[in-house]
C-alpha positions as CSV (number, residue, x, y, z in Angstrom):
1,M,75.4,131.7,86.9
2,D,74.8,132.4,82.8
3,F,76.3,129.6,80.4
4,H,78.4,131.9,79.0
5,A,80.2,133.0,81.9
6,M,80.4,129.1,83.5
7,L,81.8,128.4,80.1
8,T,84.4,131.1,80.1
9,D,85.6,129.4,83.9
10,Y,85.8,126.3,82.5
11,L,86.9,126.8,79.2
12,P,91.5,126.5,80.6
13,V,89.5,122.5,82.0
14,I,88.6,121.5,79.0
15,V,91.7,123.1,76.6
16,Q,94.1,121.2,79.1
17,I,92.1,117.8,78.8
18,V,91.5,118.2,75.1
19,I,95.4,118.4,74.6
20,A,96.8,115.5,76.7
21,S,94.2,113.3,75.4
22,G,95.4,114.5,72.4
23,F,99.2,114.0,73.0
24,A,98.0,110.4,73.9
25,V,96.5,109.4,71.2
26,A,98.9,110.7,69.1
27,T,101.9,109.5,70.4
28,L,100.2,106.0,70.8
29,I,99.9,106.2,66.5
30,A,103.3,107.5,66.2
31,S,104.7,105.2,68.3
32,A,102.3,101.9,66.8
33,L,103.4,103.3,63.2
34,L,106.9,104.0,63.7
35,G,108.1,101.5,65.6
36,K,109.6,98.3,65.0
37,R,108.2,95.3,65.1
38,A,110.8,92.6,66.5
39,S,110.9,88.9,65.9
40,R,110.1,87.4,69.2
41,N,111.2,84.7,69.9
42,R,111.3,82.3,73.7
43,V,115.1,84.0,74.9
44,K,113.7,87.6,73.9
45,D,110.5,86.9,75.8
46,S,111.9,85.3,78.9
47,A,112.5,88.2,81.6
48,Y,115.6,90.0,82.0
49,E,117.5,90.0,85.3
50,C,121.1,91.5,85.2
51,G,122.2,88.5,82.8
52,M,121.4,85.7,85.2
53,N,118.6,83.4,83.6
54,P,115.4,83.8,86.2
55,I,114.8,81.0,88.8
56,G,112.5,81.1,91.3
57,G,108.7,83.1,91.5
58,G,109.0,86.8,90.2
59,Q,107.8,87.9,94.0
60,A,108.6,86.7,97.0
61,R,106.4,86.4,99.7
62,F,105.9,88.8,102.7
63,S,105.0,88.1,106.1
64,V,101.5,89.0,107.0
65,K,103.2,90.7,110.6
66,F,104.9,93.4,108.0
67,Y,101.2,94.2,106.4
68,L,100.4,94.6,110.2
69,V,103.5,97.1,111.5
70,A,102.6,99.2,108.2
71,M,98.5,99.7,108.9
72,L,99.3,100.6,112.9
73,F,102.5,102.7,111.7
74,V,99.9,104.4,109.5
75,L,96.6,104.9,112.5
76,F,99.8,106.6,114.4
77,D,101.6,108.6,112.1
78,I,97.6,110.0,111.3
79,E,97.5,110.7,114.3
80,V,100.4,113.0,114.6
81,V,98.7,114.9,111.4
82,F,95.5,115.3,113.8
83,L,97.9,116.4,116.5
84,I,100.0,119.3,115.0
85,P,96.9,121.7,114.6
86,W,95.5,120.8,117.7
87,A,98.8,122.0,119.3
88,T,99.4,125.1,117.2
89,V,96.1,127.1,118.4
90,Y,95.6,125.6,121.3
91,R,97.0,128.0,123.6
92,E,94.7,130.8,121.7
93,Q,91.7,128.3,122.7
94,I,93.2,127.9,126.1
95,A,93.1,132.0,127.2
96,G,89.7,131.6,125.5
97,G,88.6,129.5,128.5
98,A,87.7,126.6,126.2
99,I,88.1,123.9,128.1
100,V,86.4,121.5,125.4
101,F,89.0,121.7,123.5
102,L,91.3,120.4,125.6
103,L,88.8,117.2,127.0
104,G,88.3,116.6,123.3
105,M,91.7,116.6,122.4
106,L,92.2,113.9,125.6
107,G,89.5,111.8,124.5
108,F,91.3,111.3,120.9
109,V,94.6,110.4,122.8
110,G,93.2,107.9,125.3
111,I,90.9,106.4,122.5
112,L,94.5,106.0,120.5
113,F,96.0,104.6,123.8
114,I,93.7,102.1,124.4
115,A,94.3,101.0,120.3
116,Y,97.9,100.9,121.1
117,L,97.4,98.9,124.4
118,Y,95.0,96.5,122.4
119,A,98.0,95.9,119.4
120,L,100.7,95.2,122.5
121,K,98.4,92.7,124.2
122,K,97.8,90.6,120.3
123,G,101.0,91.2,120.6
124,A,101.3,93.2,117.5
125,L,104.3,95.0,117.6
126,D,105.9,91.7,119.0
127,W,109.0,91.0,116.8
128,R,110.4,87.2,118.2
129,R,106.9,85.4,116.4
């Protein structure tokens, strides 16, 4: 492939990058030149929380259990991402005599079932703790 053909293929991408970068720089420069400079004081620099004075920390602490359940949800949600395409072509594959297709998926589901049993044994899904 010669340089001219490659340049015409990438020209729209290059133009888009140049326009996006130019817009970002122009916006920042216009904001710095045209924006009002406010006088700073303690009241204006404090956090505004619906008219209430901010008391306490900014971030609430979450239990580690929340993150553990979220990770388990993602793990078992990804399982569905693999099962749906498999289920759509299952009938055609079995009609062709591909029993390996079924055994592969049973192995995949078996490993996930073992992971589920492990999570149950460790108490990852026990909400009373």
